[in-house]
N, C-alpha and C positions, 0 to 999 in steps of 0.2 A: 614512515605505518602513518597512522592516522589513529586517535585516541579519539572518542567521541563517550561521553557523557548523558544521562538524566539521571533524575533522580524521584522517589515515591515514596511516599512517605502514610501509614494507615495504622490507624487508631479504632482500638475499640475490635469485636467478635468478624466474625465474614462478615452472615445476614445482618449484621445493623450498625459494623462503623462505615468510616467514608476515608475515605484517602484525596490523598494530592498528590500530580504528577508533575513534575518542573522541568522545563531544560534550562539551565544554566544558561544559556543565551538569551533569556526572556522571552523570547518569540512565544514564546504557550507555557501558560500553569493553567491546572484545571480539576478539576472534582472529578472523582469515579466514587461508585460504589459497589453494592451487590446488585440493589436495582437497575444502574444501569447497564450493569453486565448480562445480568442471569433475568429478568423481569422486561422492565420495558425498553432495554434496548438505549443508545445515546443519544441525547439530545440540551440542548438549551438549560431545560427543568432538572435535568439526571445527572448532565457531567455525561465523561467520555468516556474511552473502557478501553485496554489495552488491544484488542483485536479494530479497533477504530487505529488507533494507530499505527497498527500492525502496515494495515489498510493504506495508508496516510502515503506512509514511506515506502512500500512499495510501487503505489502511483505516482507518488514526485521522485524514486530513482526512474525507474522503468523510461519516464519521460524524458528523461536527460540523455539517458543511454540511447534514447532511442533517436533522438537527436543528433546527441553525436554519430549514429553507425550514418543516421541518411547523410549529414554534411559531409561525411569523408568519401562517400559514396557519391558526391560531387548531385544530391538533393535537398540543399537546406530547404528543412522548414517552413511554411509560415507558420505555424502554428500545430499543437500535440496536445487533445485533452485527453485523461487516461484515470481511468476511475476506478478501485480496487475494488473486489469484490469478496470479504474474508468471510471464509467459512468456518463456524464450530462446531462440532458432534459432539456427542457425547457415548464413550466406546464403553471396552470393555475394562483399559484402562482407563477412564475417567475423560475428563475433557482434552478435547484437541484439534488445533486449527488446521481444517483437513485441505480446506483450498483455498486460492486468493485467483479467483476470474478478473483478470484487464481486460475493462470496454474501450477502446479507442477510437477517437474522430481527428482526423489532423489533412492538415492541408500541406501538398506538398506537391507545390509545381516542379512539370516538369518526368515526373516517374509514373510508372506502367502497378498494374497492380498486384502480377505475380512478384515481382520487387519490392515492390509497397508491401507486399506477407512476409515475404524472406525476411527483411531486414527485422522486423514488427520481433515475430520468430525466434530472430537473433537476437533481438533488443531482451527480451522475455528472458531469454535462458543467460543471457550473459550479467544482466542488473545487476550487481553485486544483494543487493536486497531479496532478487530470487537466487540469490544460490546460500545463503543466509537461511530460506524458506526450504532448504533442499527434500526435507518429509511431508512438504507438499504439493499436492496435485496441482500444479501452474498452466494457466491455459488464456489465452491472448483471441481477443477479436476487436480484429480491427478492420475500421471505416475508412478511407480514403476518400476524402471531402472533396469536389472539382470545384 
């Protein structure tokens, strides 16, 4: 079993307050606010938001899972570039992360398109972050680069 932690501190009201999210490893510490989450989006000026961090986690987890599947199948990739596009919608119960769409480009020598797509779908379904997002519509759009 692996236990991973992260920390967040929020000060003030929802609209006027600010917060900091921090990874104990020291690899990331960033501010976030109502503005970065709901008004202007994440940027160097406004800070990050939880959805941006979920997108980063999903892209990173998928890329590793995809590499592992491809390598085990005898197709070690030269590279995999993955981006997760996370959507948050307002529904009857309030705000909800509704989708995470993975956009992937990978250079994988010797693999055919059908096998590549099969492994992309399996990695999307099997990576731990995808499993954690079980209540979210997940999709993958994979491009094999020659």
